[in-house]
Biotite code that builds the C-alpha atoms (Angstrom):
import biotite.structure as struc

atoms = struc.array([
    struc.Atom([90.658, 176.602, 26.584], chain_id="A", res_id=1, res_name="UNK", atom_name="CA", element="C"),
    struc.Atom([90.726, 179.444, 29.119], chain_id="A", res_id=2, res_name="UNK", atom_name="CA", element="C"),
    struc.Atom([94.220, 180.376, 27.952], chain_id="A", res_id=3, res_name="UNK", atom_name="CA", element="C"),
    struc.Atom([93.093, 180.579, 24.312], chain_id="A", res_id=4, res_name="UNK", atom_name="CA", element="C"),
    struc.Atom([90.118, 182.769, 25.193], chain_id="A", res_id=5, res_name="UNK", atom_name="CA", element="C"),
    struc.Atom([92.359, 185.019, 27.271], chain_id="A", res_id=6, res_name="UNK", atom_name="CA", element="C"),
    struc.Atom([94.771, 185.417, 24.350], chain_id="A", res_id=7, res_name="UNK", atom_name="CA", element="C"),
    struc.Atom([91.847, 186.298, 22.071], chain_id="A", res_id=8, res_name="UNK", atom_name="CA", element="C"),
    struc.Atom([90.399, 188.817, 24.547], chain_id="A", res_id=9, res_name="UNK", atom_name="CA", element="C"),
    struc.Atom([93.757, 190.491, 25.108], chain_id="A", res_id=10, res_name="UNK", atom_name="CA", element="C"),
    struc.Atom([94.334, 190.636, 21.363], chain_id="A", res_id=11, res_name="UNK", atom_name="CA", element="C"),
    struc.Atom([91.004, 192.413, 20.902], chain_id="A", res_id=12, res_name="UNK", atom_name="CA", element="C"),
    struc.Atom([91.833, 194.870, 23.688], chain_id="A", res_id=13, res_name="UNK", atom_name="CA", element="C"),
    struc.Atom([95.221, 195.665, 22.172], chain_id="A", res_id=14, res_name="UNK", atom_name="CA", element="C"),
    struc.Atom([93.848, 196.083, 18.647], chain_id="A", res_id=15, res_name="UNK", atom_name="CA", element="C"),
    struc.Atom([90.961, 198.310, 19.770], chain_id="A", res_id=16, res_name="UNK", atom_name="CA", element="C"),
    struc.Atom([93.289, 200.532, 21.803], chain_id="A", res_id=17, res_name="UNK", atom_name="CA", element="C"),
    struc.Atom([95.743, 200.759, 18.897], chain_id="A", res_id=18, res_name="UNK", atom_name="CA", element="C"),
    struc.Atom([92.921, 201.613, 16.490], chain_id="A", res_id=19, res_name="UNK", atom_name="CA", element="C"),
    struc.Atom([91.278, 204.210, 18.756], chain_id="A", res_id=20, res_name="UNK", atom_name="CA", element="C"),
    struc.Atom([94.629, 205.808, 19.626], chain_id="A", res_id=21, res_name="UNK", atom_name="CA", element="C"),
    struc.Atom([95.588, 206.073, 15.950], chain_id="A", res_id=22, res_name="UNK", atom_name="CA", element="C"),
    struc.Atom([92.226, 207.678, 15.123], chain_id="A", res_id=23, res_name="UNK", atom_name="CA", element="C"),
    struc.Atom([92.689, 210.084, 18.043], chain_id="A", res_id=24, res_name="UNK", atom_name="CA", element="C"),
    struc.Atom([96.203, 211.155, 17.059], chain_id="A", res_id=25, res_name="UNK", atom_name="CA", element="C"),
    struc.Atom([95.252, 211.807, 13.438], chain_id="A", res_id=26, res_name="UNK", atom_name="CA", element="C"),
    struc.Atom([91.839, 213.291, 14.240], chain_id="A", res_id=27, res_name="UNK", atom_name="CA", element="C"),
    struc.Atom([89.900, 210.603, 12.373], chain_id="A", res_id=28, res_name="UNK", atom_name="CA", element="C"),
    struc.Atom([86.170, 210.584, 13.215], chain_id="A", res_id=29, res_name="UNK", atom_name="CA", element="C"),
    struc.Atom([84.586, 207.285, 12.226], chain_id="A", res_id=30, res_name="UNK", atom_name="CA", element="C"),
    struc.Atom([81.092, 207.823, 13.694], chain_id="A", res_id=31, res_name="UNK", atom_name="CA", element="C"),
    struc.Atom([80.314, 211.513, 13.213], chain_id="A", res_id=32, res_name="UNK", atom_name="CA", element="C"),
    struc.Atom([81.480, 214.368, 11.021], chain_id="A", res_id=33, res_name="UNK", atom_name="CA", element="C"),
    struc.Atom([79.731, 217.198, 12.871], chain_id="A", res_id=34, res_name="UNK", atom_name="CA", element="C"),
    struc.Atom([81.799, 220.052, 14.268], chain_id="A", res_id=35, res_name="UNK", atom_name="CA", element="C"),
    struc.Atom([79.848, 219.829, 17.530], chain_id="A", res_id=36, res_name="UNK", atom_name="CA", element="C"),
    struc.Atom([81.087, 216.299, 18.133], chain_id="A", res_id=37, res_name="UNK", atom_name="CA", element="C"),
    struc.Atom([84.629, 217.150, 17.044], chain_id="A", res_id=38, res_name="UNK", atom_name="CA", element="C"),
    struc.Atom([84.740, 219.948, 19.626], chain_id="A", res_id=39, res_name="UNK", atom_name="CA", element="C"),
    struc.Atom([84.158, 217.472, 22.449], chain_id="A", res_id=40, res_name="UNK", atom_name="CA", element="C"),
    struc.Atom([86.320, 214.626, 21.138], chain_id="A", res_id=41, res_name="UNK", atom_name="CA", element="C"),
    struc.Atom([89.951, 214.398, 22.238], chain_id="A", res_id=42, res_name="UNK", atom_name="CA", element="C"),
    struc.Atom([92.357, 214.550, 19.301], chain_id="A", res_id=43, res_name="UNK", atom_name="CA", element="C"),
    struc.Atom([96.107, 214.725, 18.529], chain_id="A", res_id=44, res_name="UNK", atom_name="CA", element="C"),
    struc.Atom([98.930, 214.275, 21.033], chain_id="A", res_id=45, res_name="UNK", atom_name="CA", element="C"),
    struc.Atom([97.527, 216.816, 23.487], chain_id="A", res_id=46, res_name="UNK", atom_name="CA", element="C"),
    struc.Atom([94.844, 214.256, 24.362], chain_id="A", res_id=47, res_name="UNK", atom_name="CA", element="C"),
    struc.Atom([97.460, 212.329, 26.348], chain_id="A", res_id=48, res_name="UNK", atom_name="CA", element="C"),
    struc.Atom([96.894, 214.785, 29.182], chain_id="A", res_id=49, res_name="UNK", atom_name="CA", element="C"),
    struc.Atom([93.672, 212.890, 29.937], chain_id="A", res_id=50, res_name="UNK", atom_name="CA", element="C"),
    struc.Atom([93.688, 209.922, 32.305], chain_id="A", res_id=51, res_name="UNK", atom_name="CA", element="C"),
    struc.Atom([91.217, 208.183, 29.996], chain_id="A", res_id=52, res_name="UNK", atom_name="CA", element="C"),
    struc.Atom([93.705, 208.091, 27.147], chain_id="A", res_id=53, res_name="UNK", atom_name="CA", element="C"),
    struc.Atom([96.690, 207.217, 29.340], chain_id="A", res_id=54, res_name="UNK", atom_name="CA", element="C"),
    struc.Atom([94.862, 204.378, 31.124], chain_id="A", res_id=55, res_name="UNK", atom_name="CA", element="C"),
    struc.Atom([93.677, 202.897, 27.826], chain_id="A", res_id=56, res_name="UNK", atom_name="CA", element="C"),
    struc.Atom([97.130, 203.018, 26.251], chain_id="A", res_id=57, res_name="UNK", atom_name="CA", element="C"),
    struc.Atom([98.591, 201.478, 29.410], chain_id="A", res_id=58, res_name="UNK", atom_name="CA", element="C"),
    struc.Atom([95.992, 198.702, 29.272], chain_id="A", res_id=59, res_name="UNK", atom_name="CA", element="C"),
    struc.Atom([96.751, 198.091, 25.607], chain_id="A", res_id=60, res_name="UNK", atom_name="CA", element="C"),
    struc.Atom([100.484, 197.741, 26.280], chain_id="A", res_id=61, res_name="UNK", atom_name="CA", element="C"),
    struc.Atom([99.860, 195.426, 29.222], chain_id="A", res_id=62, res_name="UNK", atom_name="CA", element="C"),
    struc.Atom([97.564, 193.318, 27.022], chain_id="A", res_id=63, res_name="UNK", atom_name="CA", element="C"),
    struc.Atom([100.316, 193.030, 24.404], chain_id="A", res_id=64, res_name="UNK", atom_name="CA", element="C"),
    struc.Atom([102.868, 191.881, 26.989], chain_id="A", res_id=65, res_name="UNK", atom_name="CA", element="C"),
    struc.Atom([100.264, 189.496, 28.392], chain_id="A", res_id=66, res_name="UNK", atom_name="CA", element="C"),
    struc.Atom([99.712, 187.921, 24.978], chain_id="A", res_id=67, res_name="UNK", atom_name="CA", element="C"),
    struc.Atom([103.443, 187.210, 24.660], chain_id="A", res_id=68, res_name="UNK", atom_name="CA", element="C"),
    struc.Atom([103.593, 185.539, 28.076], chain_id="A", res_id=69, res_name="UNK", atom_name="CA", element="C"),
    struc.Atom([100.411, 183.534, 27.473], chain_id="A", res_id=70, res_name="UNK", atom_name="CA", element="C"),
    struc.Atom([101.761, 182.209, 24.177], chain_id="A", res_id=71, res_name="UNK", atom_name="CA", element="C"),
    struc.Atom([104.971, 181.216, 25.971], chain_id="A", res_id=72, res_name="UNK", atom_name="CA", element="C"),
    struc.Atom([102.857, 179.501, 28.639], chain_id="A", res_id=73, res_name="UNK", atom_name="CA", element="C"),
    struc.Atom([100.812, 177.631, 26.029], chain_id="A", res_id=74, res_name="UNK", atom_name="CA", element="C"),
    struc.Atom([104.013, 176.406, 24.352], chain_id="A", res_id=75, res_name="UNK", atom_name="CA", element="C"),
    struc.Atom([105.443, 175.201, 27.661], chain_id="A", res_id=76, res_name="UNK", atom_name="CA", element="C"),
    struc.Atom([108.314, 177.688, 27.699], chain_id="A", res_id=77, res_name="UNK", atom_name="CA", element="C"),
    struc.Atom([107.290, 179.001, 31.130], chain_id="A", res_id=78, res_name="UNK", atom_name="CA", element="C"),
    struc.Atom([105.525, 177.186, 33.982], chain_id="A", res_id=79, res_name="UNK", atom_name="CA", element="C"),
    struc.Atom([103.203, 180.026, 34.958], chain_id="A", res_id=80, res_name="UNK", atom_name="CA", element="C"),
    struc.Atom([102.618, 183.713, 34.459], chain_id="A", res_id=81, res_name="UNK", atom_name="CA", element="C"),
    struc.Atom([104.697, 185.981, 36.743], chain_id="A", res_id=82, res_name="UNK", atom_name="CA", element="C"),
    struc.Atom([102.883, 187.670, 39.619], chain_id="A", res_id=83, res_name="UNK", atom_name="CA", element="C"),
    struc.Atom([103.925, 191.164, 38.490], chain_id="A", res_id=84, res_name="UNK", atom_name="CA", element="C"),
    struc.Atom([102.029, 190.588, 35.247], chain_id="A", res_id=85, res_name="UNK", atom_name="CA", element="C"),
    struc.Atom([98.815, 189.896, 37.179], chain_id="A", res_id=86, res_name="UNK", atom_name="CA", element="C"),
    struc.Atom([99.394, 193.048, 39.218], chain_id="A", res_id=87, res_name="UNK", atom_name="CA", element="C"),
    struc.Atom([99.895, 195.130, 36.086], chain_id="A", res_id=88, res_name="UNK", atom_name="CA", element="C"),
    struc.Atom([96.677, 193.663, 34.693], chain_id="A", res_id=89, res_name="UNK", atom_name="CA", element="C"),
    struc.Atom([94.876, 194.584, 37.905], chain_id="A", res_id=90, res_name="UNK", atom_name="CA", element="C"),
    struc.Atom([96.205, 198.146, 37.675], chain_id="A", res_id=91, res_name="UNK", atom_name="CA", element="C"),
    struc.Atom([95.118, 198.373, 34.032], chain_id="A", res_id=92, res_name="UNK", atom_name="CA", element="C"),
    struc.Atom([91.626, 197.002, 34.703], chain_id="A", res_id=93, res_name="UNK", atom_name="CA", element="C"),
    struc.Atom([91.245, 199.282, 37.727], chain_id="A", res_id=94, res_name="UNK", atom_name="CA", element="C"),
    struc.Atom([92.217, 202.373, 35.751], chain_id="A", res_id=95, res_name="UNK", atom_name="CA", element="C"),
    struc.Atom([89.790, 201.546, 32.955], chain_id="A", res_id=96, res_name="UNK", atom_name="CA", element="C"),
    struc.Atom([86.951, 200.801, 35.367], chain_id="A", res_id=97, res_name="UNK", atom_name="CA", element="C"),
    struc.Atom([87.565, 204.155, 37.035], chain_id="A", res_id=98, res_name="UNK", atom_name="CA", element="C"),
    struc.Atom([87.484, 205.836, 33.621], chain_id="A", res_id=99, res_name="UNK", atom_name="CA", element="C"),
    struc.Atom([84.182, 204.184, 32.760], chain_id="A", res_id=100, res_name="UNK", atom_name="CA", element="C"),
    struc.Atom([82.569, 205.105, 36.098], chain_id="A", res_id=101, res_name="UNK", atom_name="CA", element="C"),
    struc.Atom([83.817, 208.714, 36.088], chain_id="A", res_id=102, res_name="UNK", atom_name="CA", element="C"),
    struc.Atom([82.420, 209.115, 32.584], chain_id="A", res_id=103, res_name="UNK", atom_name="CA", element="C"),
    struc.Atom([79.050, 207.662, 33.545], chain_id="A", res_id=104, res_name="UNK", atom_name="CA", element="C"),
    struc.Atom([78.538, 209.359, 36.906], chain_id="A", res_id=105, res_name="UNK", atom_name="CA", element="C"),
    struc.Atom([80.659, 212.542, 36.781], chain_id="A", res_id=106, res_name="UNK", atom_name="CA", element="C"),
    struc.Atom([81.078, 213.663, 33.178], chain_id="A", res_id=107, res_name="UNK", atom_name="CA", element="C"),
    struc.Atom([77.653, 212.775, 31.762], chain_id="A", res_id=108, res_name="UNK", atom_name="CA", element="C"),
    struc.Atom([75.851, 215.158, 34.173], chain_id="A", res_id=109, res_name="UNK", atom_name="CA", element="C"),
    struc.Atom([78.253, 217.937, 33.103], chain_id="A", res_id=110, res_name="UNK", atom_name="CA", element="C"),
    struc.Atom([77.603, 217.362, 29.399], chain_id="A", res_id=111, res_name="UNK", atom_name="CA", element="C"),
    struc.Atom([73.835, 217.435, 29.798], chain_id="A", res_id=112, res_name="UNK", atom_name="CA", element="C"),
    struc.Atom([72.060, 216.901, 26.488], chain_id="A", res_id=113, res_name="UNK", atom_name="CA", element="C"),
    struc.Atom([75.396, 216.345, 24.768], chain_id="A", res_id=114, res_name="UNK", atom_name="CA", element="C"),
    struc.Atom([76.191, 213.284, 26.934], chain_id="A", res_id=115, res_name="UNK", atom_name="CA", element="C"),
    struc.Atom([76.215, 210.973, 23.912], chain_id="A", res_id=116, res_name="UNK", atom_name="CA", element="C"),
    struc.Atom([79.402, 212.682, 22.678], chain_id="A", res_id=117, res_name="UNK", atom_name="CA", element="C"),
    struc.Atom([81.259, 210.847, 25.441], chain_id="A", res_id=118, res_name="UNK", atom_name="CA", element="C"),
    struc.Atom([80.556, 207.589, 23.574], chain_id="A", res_id=119, res_name="UNK", atom_name="CA", element="C"),
    struc.Atom([81.282, 208.625, 19.997], chain_id="A", res_id=120, res_name="UNK", atom_name="CA", element="C"),
    struc.Atom([84.401, 207.931, 17.894], chain_id="A", res_id=121, res_name="UNK", atom_name="CA", element="C"),
    struc.Atom([87.505, 207.012, 19.936], chain_id="A", res_id=122, res_name="UNK", atom_name="CA", element="C"),
    struc.Atom([85.530, 207.739, 23.119], chain_id="A", res_id=123, res_name="UNK", atom_name="CA", element="C"),
    struc.Atom([83.285, 204.765, 22.333], chain_id="A", res_id=124, res_name="UNK", atom_name="CA", element="C"),
    struc.Atom([86.315, 202.519, 22.765], chain_id="A", res_id=125, res_name="UNK", atom_name="CA", element="C"),
    struc.Atom([88.065, 204.464, 25.548], chain_id="A", res_id=126, res_name="UNK", atom_name="CA", element="C"),
    struc.Atom([85.012, 205.074, 27.736], chain_id="A", res_id=127, res_name="UNK", atom_name="CA", element="C"),
    struc.Atom([83.046, 201.874, 27.222], chain_id="A", res_id=128, res_name="UNK", atom_name="CA", element="C"),
    struc.Atom([84.215, 199.008, 25.016], chain_id="A", res_id=129, res_name="UNK", atom_name="CA", element="C"),
    struc.Atom([87.802, 198.548, 26.227], chain_id="A", res_id=130, res_name="UNK", atom_name="CA", element="C"),
    struc.Atom([86.921, 199.038, 29.924], chain_id="A", res_id=131, res_name="UNK", atom_name="CA", element="C"),
    struc.Atom([84.137, 196.418, 29.726], chain_id="A", res_id=132, res_name="UNK", atom_name="CA", element="C"),
    struc.Atom([86.381, 193.938, 27.912], chain_id="A", res_id=133, res_name="UNK", atom_name="CA", element="C"),
    struc.Atom([89.142, 194.484, 30.477], chain_id="A", res_id=134, res_name="UNK", atom_name="CA", element="C"),
    struc.Atom([86.791, 193.915, 33.411], chain_id="A", res_id=135, res_name="UNK", atom_name="CA", element="C"),
    struc.Atom([85.419, 190.699, 31.890], chain_id="A", res_id=136, res_name="UNK", atom_name="CA", element="C"),
    struc.Atom([88.886, 189.455, 30.955], chain_id="A", res_id=137, res_name="UNK", atom_name="CA", element="C"),
    struc.Atom([90.381, 190.116, 34.385], chain_id="A", res_id=138, res_name="UNK", atom_name="CA", element="C"),
    struc.Atom([87.549, 188.620, 36.427], chain_id="A", res_id=139, res_name="UNK", atom_name="CA", element="C"),
    struc.Atom([86.766, 185.596, 34.260], chain_id="A", res_id=140, res_name="UNK", atom_name="CA", element="C"),
    struc.Atom([89.834, 184.760, 32.178], chain_id="A", res_id=141, res_name="UNK", atom_name="CA", element="C"),
    struc.Atom([92.747, 185.801, 34.409], chain_id="A", res_id=142, res_name="UNK", atom_name="CA", element="C"),
    struc.Atom([94.401, 182.534, 35.525], chain_id="A", res_id=143, res_name="UNK", atom_name="CA", element="C"),
    struc.Atom([96.602, 181.639, 38.520], chain_id="A", res_id=144, res_name="UNK", atom_name="CA", element="C"),
    struc.Atom([95.937, 184.707, 40.649], chain_id="A", res_id=145, res_name="UNK", atom_name="CA", element="C"),
    struc.Atom([95.146, 183.084, 44.002], chain_id="A", res_id=146, res_name="UNK", atom_name="CA", element="C"),
    struc.Atom([98.591, 184.117, 45.264], chain_id="A", res_id=147, res_name="UNK", atom_name="CA", element="C"),
    struc.Atom([97.612, 187.793, 44.930], chain_id="A", res_id=148, res_name="UNK", atom_name="CA", element="C"),
    struc.Atom([96.636, 188.938, 48.424], chain_id="A", res_id=149, res_name="UNK", atom_name="CA", element="C"),
    struc.Atom([94.148, 191.582, 49.459], chain_id="A", res_id=150, res_name="UNK", atom_name="CA", element="C"),
    struc.Atom([97.083, 193.833, 50.324], chain_id="A", res_id=151, res_name="UNK", atom_name="CA", element="C"),
    struc.Atom([98.382, 193.413, 46.770], chain_id="A", res_id=152, res_name="UNK", atom_name="CA", element="C"),
    struc.Atom([95.209, 195.111, 45.559], chain_id="A", res_id=153, res_name="UNK", atom_name="CA", element="C"),
    struc.Atom([96.854, 198.411, 46.534], chain_id="A", res_id=154, res_name="UNK", atom_name="CA", element="C"),
    struc.Atom([98.925, 197.994, 43.379], chain_id="A", res_id=155, res_name="UNK", atom_name="CA", element="C"),
    struc.Atom([95.742, 198.735, 41.472], chain_id="A", res_id=156, res_name="UNK", atom_name="CA", element="C"),
    struc.Atom([95.910, 202.436, 42.378], chain_id="A", res_id=157, res_name="UNK", atom_name="CA", element="C"),
    struc.Atom([99.394, 202.982, 40.966], chain_id="A", res_id=158, res_name="UNK", atom_name="CA", element="C"),
    struc.Atom([98.243, 204.646, 37.722], chain_id="A", res_id=159, res_name="UNK", atom_name="CA", element="C"),
    struc.Atom([95.955, 207.015, 39.626], chain_id="A", res_id=160, res_name="UNK", atom_name="CA", element="C"),
    struc.Atom([98.764, 207.911, 42.053], chain_id="A", res_id=161, res_name="UNK", atom_name="CA", element="C"),
    struc.Atom([101.127, 208.757, 39.187], chain_id="A", res_id=162, res_name="UNK", atom_name="CA", element="C"),
    struc.Atom([98.465, 210.681, 37.274], chain_id="A", res_id=163, res_name="UNK", atom_name="CA", element="C"),
    struc.Atom([97.251, 212.427, 40.445], chain_id="A", res_id=164, res_name="UNK", atom_name="CA", element="C"),
    struc.Atom([100.740, 213.771, 41.142], chain_id="A", res_id=165, res_name="UNK", atom_name="CA", element="C"),
    struc.Atom([101.060, 215.050, 37.570], chain_id="A", res_id=166, res_name="UNK", atom_name="CA", element="C"),
    struc.Atom([97.551, 216.550, 37.575], chain_id="A", res_id=167, res_name="UNK", atom_name="CA", element="C"),
    struc.Atom([97.982, 218.336, 40.910], chain_id="A", res_id=168, res_name="UNK", atom_name="CA", element="C"),
    struc.Atom([101.458, 219.692, 40.226], chain_id="A", res_id=169, res_name="UNK", atom_name="CA", element="C"),
    struc.Atom([100.336, 220.958, 36.816], chain_id="A", res_id=170, res_name="UNK", atom_name="CA", element="C"),
    struc.Atom([97.453, 222.852, 38.440], chain_id="A", res_id=171, res_name="UNK", atom_name="CA", element="C"),
    struc.Atom([99.694, 224.340, 41.125], chain_id="A", res_id=172, res_name="UNK", atom_name="CA", element="C"),
    struc.Atom([102.183, 225.469, 38.488], chain_id="A", res_id=173, res_name="UNK", atom_name="CA", element="C"),
    struc.Atom([99.436, 227.356, 36.604], chain_id="A", res_id=174, res_name="UNK", atom_name="CA", element="C"),
    struc.Atom([97.333, 228.985, 39.317], chain_id="A", res_id=175, res_name="UNK", atom_name="CA", element="C"),
    struc.Atom([95.520, 232.200, 38.447], chain_id="A", res_id=176, res_name="UNK", atom_name="CA", element="C"),
    struc.Atom([95.324, 234.571, 41.427], chain_id="A", res_id=177, res_name="UNK", atom_name="CA", element="C"),
    struc.Atom([95.678, 231.581, 43.711], chain_id="A", res_id=178, res_name="UNK", atom_name="CA", element="C"),
    struc.Atom([92.876, 229.627, 42.040], chain_id="A", res_id=179, res_name="UNK", atom_name="CA", element="C"),
    struc.Atom([92.984, 226.612, 39.707], chain_id="A", res_id=180, res_name="UNK", atom_name="CA", element="C"),
    struc.Atom([92.417, 227.512, 36.062], chain_id="A", res_id=181, res_name="UNK", atom_name="CA", element="C"),
    struc.Atom([89.889, 225.448, 34.138], chain_id="A", res_id=182, res_name="UNK", atom_name="CA", element="C"),
    struc.Atom([92.381, 224.903, 31.304], chain_id="A", res_id=183, res_name="UNK", atom_name="CA", element="C"),
    struc.Atom([94.558, 222.957, 33.748], chain_id="A", res_id=184, res_name="UNK", atom_name="CA", element="C"),
    struc.Atom([91.877, 221.491, 36.023], chain_id="A", res_id=185, res_name="UNK", atom_name="CA", element="C"),
    struc.Atom([90.260, 220.031, 32.894], chain_id="A", res_id=186, res_name="UNK", atom_name="CA", element="C"),
    struc.Atom([88.201, 217.509, 34.848], chain_id="A", res_id=187, res_name="UNK", atom_name="CA", element="C"),
    struc.Atom([86.919, 220.197, 37.197], chain_id="A", res_id=188, res_name="UNK", atom_name="CA", element="C"),
    struc.Atom([87.712, 218.148, 40.295], chain_id="A", res_id=189, res_name="UNK", atom_name="CA", element="C"),
    struc.Atom([88.896, 221.196, 42.277], chain_id="A", res_id=190, res_name="UNK", atom_name="CA", element="C"),
    struc.Atom([86.025, 223.477, 41.198], chain_id="A", res_id=191, res_name="UNK", atom_name="CA", element="C"),
    struc.Atom([88.152, 226.623, 41.265], chain_id="A", res_id=192, res_name="UNK", atom_name="CA", element="C"),
    struc.Atom([89.453, 226.121, 44.810], chain_id="A", res_id=193, res_name="UNK", atom_name="CA", element="C"),
    struc.Atom([92.897, 224.570, 45.392], chain_id="A", res_id=194, res_name="UNK", atom_name="CA", element="C"),
    struc.Atom([91.951, 223.566, 48.940], chain_id="A", res_id=195, res_name="UNK", atom_name="CA", element="C"),
    struc.Atom([89.465, 221.087, 47.455], chain_id="A", res_id=196, res_name="UNK", atom_name="CA", element="C"),
    struc.Atom([92.499, 218.946, 46.635], chain_id="A", res_id=197, res_name="UNK", atom_name="CA", element="C"),
    struc.Atom([92.573, 217.958, 50.322], chain_id="A", res_id=198, res_name="UNK", atom_name="CA", element="C"),
    struc.Atom([89.279, 216.144, 49.771], chain_id="A", res_id=199, res_name="UNK", atom_name="CA", element="C"),
    struc.Atom([89.377, 215.329, 46.054], chain_id="A", res_id=200, res_name="UNK", atom_name="CA", element="C"),
    struc.Atom([92.714, 213.507, 45.956], chain_id="A", res_id=201, res_name="UNK", atom_name="CA", element="C"),
    struc.Atom([92.145, 211.145, 48.932], chain_id="A", res_id=202, res_name="UNK", atom_name="CA", element="C"),
    struc.Atom([88.590, 210.516, 47.689], chain_id="A", res_id=203, res_name="UNK", atom_name="CA", element="C"),
    struc.Atom([89.809, 209.513, 44.223], chain_id="A", res_id=204, res_name="UNK", atom_name="CA", element="C"),
    struc.Atom([92.456, 207.224, 45.702], chain_id="A", res_id=205, res_name="UNK", atom_name="CA", element="C"),
    struc.Atom([89.930, 205.529, 47.998], chain_id="A", res_id=206, res_name="UNK", atom_name="CA", element="C"),
    struc.Atom([87.463, 205.077, 45.140], chain_id="A", res_id=207, res_name="UNK", atom_name="CA", element="C"),
    struc.Atom([90.226, 203.642, 42.963], chain_id="A", res_id=208, res_name="UNK", atom_name="CA", element="C"),
    struc.Atom([91.296, 201.223, 45.699], chain_id="A", res_id=209, res_name="UNK", atom_name="CA", element="C"),
    struc.Atom([87.665, 200.197, 46.154], chain_id="A", res_id=210, res_name="UNK", atom_name="CA", element="C"),
    struc.Atom([87.489, 199.361, 42.444], chain_id="A", res_id=211, res_name="UNK", atom_name="CA", element="C"),
    struc.Atom([90.741, 197.404, 42.689], chain_id="A", res_id=212, res_name="UNK", atom_name="CA", element="C"),
    struc.Atom([89.407, 195.445, 45.665], chain_id="A", res_id=213, res_name="UNK", atom_name="CA", element="C"),
    struc.Atom([86.180, 194.652, 43.808], chain_id="A", res_id=214, res_name="UNK", atom_name="CA", element="C"),
    struc.Atom([88.080, 193.372, 40.765], chain_id="A", res_id=215, res_name="UNK", atom_name="CA", element="C"),
    struc.Atom([90.437, 191.355, 42.976], chain_id="A", res_id=216, res_name="UNK", atom_name="CA", element="C"),
    struc.Atom([87.500, 189.822, 44.849], chain_id="A", res_id=217, res_name="UNK", atom_name="CA", element="C"),
    struc.Atom([85.651, 189.000, 41.631], chain_id="A", res_id=218, res_name="UNK", atom_name="CA", element="C"),
    struc.Atom([88.698, 187.307, 40.141], chain_id="A", res_id=219, res_name="UNK", atom_name="CA", element="C"),
    struc.Atom([89.444, 185.401, 43.345], chain_id="A", res_id=220, res_name="UNK", atom_name="CA", element="C"),
    struc.Atom([85.892, 184.080, 43.637], chain_id="A", res_id=221, res_name="UNK", atom_name="CA", element="C"),
    struc.Atom([85.894, 182.990, 39.999], chain_id="A", res_id=222, res_name="UNK", atom_name="CA", element="C"),
    struc.Atom([89.235, 181.171, 40.300], chain_id="A", res_id=223, res_name="UNK", atom_name="CA", element="C"),
    struc.Atom([88.198, 179.444, 43.513], chain_id="A", res_id=224, res_name="UNK", atom_name="CA", element="C"),
    struc.Atom([84.936, 178.300, 41.932], chain_id="A", res_id=225, res_name="UNK", atom_name="CA", element="C"),
    struc.Atom([86.846, 176.843, 38.987], chain_id="A", res_id=226, res_name="UNK", atom_name="CA", element="C"),
    struc.Atom([89.016, 174.824, 41.391], chain_id="A", res_id=227, res_name="UNK", atom_name="CA", element="C"),
    struc.Atom([85.984, 173.047, 42.877], chain_id="A", res_id=228, res_name="UNK", atom_name="CA", element="C"),
])
């Protein structure tokens, strides 16, 4: 039963990501037609510079691979899901949780009265729906993960490490008079001062690892309870 629910949840995640990504690439607005909303909604291929988009697409691809392995498991073609698949799922869920929290606690204050734009059109799926589904799926419906140790939770920060390197190098390559330009520090993490990277980068990595640990702990507790 748990396997069937997991397949269904992963299918929904994949389909929602595919739908939202398609709408984003082609600039399709399904919730609002106003120019004000369009101005704040990521569109076309340039939107892939955002961690939000990258983490959602990554999660969608992982969900698709997961579905294939779960079907094979249900048909008896494999004995259990490989550990690396659980780790990839942890990384995907961690990245999406980070996206959801950054939106809620960092971006909303910046948008002020326009905060609702962060949850319209493809952002509704990228910032809220897919992250919530991924968290629920990983904690409740992720089977056979008791062999994932606390140390393995470090794997959860891999997407942030990769993106952090890209983000930082891109800023350094486009400094203006020694200062980060807003067009390249699009999240505003460095606030116009490159030395802020000394604090911002380690802080983001620690926060991401904390999220990974929380997801790991939630999944572990749930699996142990089901064994009783």
